[in-house]
N, C-alpha and C positions, 0 to 999 in steps of 0.2 A: 708022500703024505705032505700034509701040510701041517707045520708045527702050530703048537698052540701059540707061540708069538705072533705068527703072522696073522692068524685069523684076530687077534686082539687088533693089530695095524689097521686090516680092513675094516672092521667095526668102528674104528675112530675115525676113519677119512668117511665112511657112508652119515657118520652123526653129524662130521663138519658139513657136507654137501647139504643137508639137511636144515641144518643151523640156516646156511645162507639162504637157503628157498625160502623158508618160512619168515626169515628179515625183509626180503625183497618183496614177497605177498603182502607182509602188513604195511610197507610204506605205501606201496601199488594202492590199496584199498582205504588208505588213510587219506591220500590224496584225491581219490577219486571221489570220495565223499563229502571232502570239504571243498573243493573248487565250486560245485554248482552253489554252495549256498553264498562263497564269496560272490561269484558274477553276480549272483539274485541281488545280496545288498547294491552293488555298484548299481544294479539296472534301475533296484526301487530309489535310490538317492537322485540318481538322474533321471527319475521322471517326477519328482517331487519338486523340483526347481523352477520347472517351467509353470506349474501350478502357481505357485507364489509369487513368479515376476509378474505374471499374467492380472494377477488381484492389485498389485500394487499399481500395474500402468493404468488399468481400468479407473482405479480411484482417482490418480493427478491426472488423467487428461480430462477429465470432467470440468466444461467449459462454461461458466456462467455468465448472462448478459441481460443487463436490466434494460428496458426500453421503455422511452415516453413517447406514445402516440398522439399527435393533436392535427386539428383541422387547419384548413388555413387562417381561421380566428383566432388559432390558439388555444382551443378546447380541447380537453381529452377525448379521444375515441373510445368506447367501452362496447365490452361484451364481443372481444375478438376471441378465436378461437387458435389453437397452435396451427390447423391447415391453413390460417388465413397469413404466416409468416414463411417465409425462407431464409434460411441461414446460409452464408457463405465462407468459407474460410481459404484463403488465399485461392479465389475464383473455384474452389471443390465446394459442391453442397454437402450438407451434413443434416442429421436427423436429428429432430429435437425429442430428444428422451424427457425431458422433465418443462411442465409450465405453471407458473402462477401467477394470480392478478392481486396485485394490492391496491386497495381503492379508499384514499381517505376523504373524498368528496361529501361522501355522505355523514361524516362527523361534523363536530361543530366546529365553525371556522373560527379566525382569528376576531378575537373580540375582547377590548379590556374589559367588560363586563360580563364576559364569560365565567362563568366561576367553574373552577376545576374541583374534582372529587374529593370527597372527605378523607377517603384513604389513597392515598398518593399512590403510584406505580412503582416501585423499584425501591433498591433499600436507601440510597443520598449518602453512603459512606464515603469516607476517604481513605485510600487506599493507593497499593503502590501495581495491583491489578486488580482489573474488571471482576464482578460477583460473576458467577455461576448458578447461583442457589436459586433464580428465577429461571421457570422451565420457559421455551422456547415459545410456547404458544402466550404467553405473557406479551412478546412483543411484535403480535400480529396486529395488522391495520394500526401501526404507531409510527409517528415519524421520528425516527431513533437521529435525536443531532448532536455531534463529538463538538465542542465549542474548544478550541487548541488557542492558547495565546501564548506565544514565545517571549518570554522574559529576561530571555538573555541577550536577544540582540536587536529591540525595539528601543529606538529612545523614548522618556520620559511623556514626551507629549503624546507622539502617537498610541502609546499605552493607555494614558487618559482617555482617549477619544475612543480605543475600541473597548475600555471599560462601560463606558458611556454608551456605545451602541448595545453591546450585551444587556445594561440593567434594560435600557428602553424596551428593548426584546422580550425580557422578562416580565416587566411590569405592565407593557401594553399588547402583547402579540402573543404572547405563549398560550396553547389552547389544550384541552384535555387532550388529544390526540400527540402531544408534543412529550417525547422523552428527552432528557437533556442531560448531557455529560459533562462534566468542564475537566481539561485536563492543561496543564501548564508544563514550560519546558527551559528550566532552570539549569542547572547542575546535570539535573537526571529528568528524566519524565516521570510525572506524577499524576495518577487521576484523584483531584481534589473532589468531585463529587459523582459517584454512580449515577448513570441514569435514574431519573427520577421526574415527575412535573408538580413537585411542592414548590410552591412560587415563593415561600418565604426561605424555604432552604437555600435555594440558587439564589437568591439576592444577598443572602449573608454571605454565601461562599465567594459571591462574585466582588463583593465590597470588601472582605477580607486581605484580597491581593494584595502583596506588598510590591507596590512599583518601585523602579528603578534601582532594585539591590543588585542586578547582574546585568544591567541593561548598557547600551552602547558598544558593545563589543564590534571590533574591526569587521567591515561589512567588506564581504571578498568583491573584488573588481571595481570597488567604488573610486572614481577619478575626481579629485578634489581640482576643480577650476582654479582655485587660488593658487595652486602651485605647480599646474598642468604646464603654464608657458612664463619662461623665464629667462628669455631670448637677451634681452640687455641685462643681464647678472651673469657675472662668472663665478660660479659653483663646483668648480674644480676641485676644490680645496673641503667641500663641505661632504658629509657623510650622511649617505640617505641608506637607512634601513631595508633590508629586502623583506617584505613580508609576503611573498608569493607563496610561499609552504605554510605559512599561517593562515592566509585566506584559504587555500584549498583544504586543509583539515578542518577549519572553520564552518564553510560550507557543508564538508559531509557531515558534520555534526550536527548542523540544522535540518539535514534530509533525512538523515538516522532516526532523528526525534519523530519525525513522520512516519517512517519506516515503522519504527517501534509504537506509534500509537495507534498503527492500521492493526499490528500482529496483535494488539493486545485486546483488540472488539472482534478476532477471528470466529470466536465461536459461537458467535451470535449470527445464524444466517440470514436474516434480513438485510435489507440495504440500509446502510449507514452515510451521513451526509457530515463531512469533517467540514467545519467551517474553521478554517484556519488565517489568524490576524498575523500580519508581519509589514515590515518595512523593506520589503521587495528582498529577492534572494538570486544572486548572482552567483553564477556556475566558471571557473578559471579554466579556461580552453577544455581540453579532453580529461583532462585529470580527475575530473567529477563526473565522468560519464557515467562509471560502473555505479556509484553510489545514486545516481538518478535513476538508472535504471530498476536498480533492485528496490526503490522506493513505488517506484509506481508498478511494478510487479507484485510487491507486497501487498500494497493499496487494493488491487484489483483482485487478487488471490481472496480478501477479506471481506470481497464485495462493497468498498468505502469508496464514496465519491468525493474529490476534494472541491471545496469551492474557495479559492482563493481571496482575500480580500487585502488590499493595499492600505493599510491605515494611515496610511501618507495623506491622502485624499487626493485632491487636486492641487499639482506641485506649478508654483511657478518658478522658473528659473532667470533671474536679475544678472545680467552678464558681469557685475562686481560680486556675486555672492551674495548670500543674506546676512542679515544684522549678526548671525550670530559666528560670524568669520572674519577676518579681516580680509582687505581688498588685495588683488593679485597685481604684482609687480610685470613689468613689462608690455608688450602690446597685445596680450590675448583678450583685452576688455573690449579694444578697438577692432580687431581683425577679424572677430565673429567665435574665435576658435572656443572661448570659456565656454559661452552658451551652448557651445556645440557639444563640447567634451561633459556638459550636466544631461543634454538629452539624451547623449549615446550612455552614459551613465544608467540613468533611470530606466530607459528600454533594454538595456541587457538585463536589469532585476527586475524587471515585472515579465520578459519572454519566460524565463523558468516558470514563474507563478502561473501564467498562461498553459505551458507545456504542461505542467503538472493536474490542471486543470481539465484541461480537455483529454488525455491521455487515460482519466479515469472516469470520465464523465460527468464531469463537473462543470463549474464556469469560474470565471476568473472575474471580480468587480475591481475595475481601475479608474484612476483619473474620477473620482468623485469624490465628495465629503459627505455625501448622503451612504454611508457604510452599512444602513440598515436594508438596502437593498437586496444584500446578500440572502436574507430569512426570507426576503421576496421570492427569491430565485428558486432558493429549496421546498418552499410552499408550493410556488407552483410544479414544478420537477417532481413534487412526490404526492399531488394528489391523487393520479391514477396512473400507474404503470403494470409493465409486464414483465416478468421472470421468465427465461428463456435458457434450459440448458442442453447441452449436446457433449457426446464424447467426441473427440475430434479423430478424424480418419488419418490424420498424420501421426504416425506412431514413433517418429523420430524423435529422440532427444537433444537436440543440437543446440537449446538455448535461443534459436534463432527468433526474428520477431515476425508474428503471423496478423496478417489484416484480418479483419471481419468484416462483413458486408451482410446487414440486414434489409430484409424486402417485406412489405406488406401489399397485400389485394386489394387496398381501399385506395380508390381514387383521389388526390391530394391530401391524401395523407403527408406528416412531417413526422420523420423518426429521429430521436436523440439517444445515442449509445454510446458505449466504446470503441473506439476502430480499432482496434487489435488488443494482441496481448502479449508477453513472451513465453515460447516454449518453454518446459522444464529441462535441465539439463544431467545428464547421469555421467557419471567420472568414472566407471567401473570400464 
């Protein structure tokens, strides 16, 4: 016979085994039901990321190209269609997805007798950022001109010449097709006047410019022929300050001001003409290449063409220097080195202006006392032009330079457009 104590022990063992079995079954079922949910959430997250990246890629890779098409006589060729154009990027053919025509030739052309509308277009307000109150349609079939005066680095005589040129344009050449904004660079970049065609407001704004307040900062790369050759003197004990780093940052600051100006008007999709008055702009070796590249890229992305104007006009380089400086000692005036150094300095300062203009589809007005030629160039380039857009087939975000080649199937046609751009760069 089995005692009562033995039966109680066996029942206790069976209860323990059953308890362990139920615990294991509960753990297994819990893991089984939770695992698919966990796997599903991982799959869902990974499937959402490619979609967002793809949307961003399409947005940033849209390339806009403005093209002026003229015949052999320089007259604009009209009525072209998207099928008449062929776009290549690094020799790879691209598909044109957007196409628009801007034609100002049918509107009232320049005349000092042509009246402006009773209600000027644009707010004409002074602000640090451009107004966004006007819809995009308000800028259609208008010539958008941004007058940029660098008050921080131009000598007073050059500023006076630039101010006189702008005033003559406003009084004699402004048309109802023109919308003009005024931007100055002093310690900061400021929009003195937003886009408007109110002649009186523009005249008063330009007249109120305070010239010479912060002018005559050191010019980067300037070679002073008066001290460039002192071979007949012993200057071993003379202290000469090293302004190399100052010139590097000073040039970067000037280029950055142009970049900021372009970004200010990025929200306006139409083409903008940035008329930049300066006394030359020299880079210091490779130190300014990064900022120069960033400036060109910002202008292209903002659909801004730079028209550089050398406000110094036609420069004569006397061997002994002009009357504002003392004559140099030594043999530089007699060996030709002094005048050579002057021309090298002038050429270097104009080279940067030319690069900025050509890389953004604009022009450089150099070596002329008729600074008003810049407005004639703007009017000629804006009579009729085509706006083409394509998505680049090159999806790499390497920040490399990409060449654009545009062709039109009209015999004898001449094309004017920007020749390339910098690809976006990803740091992920």
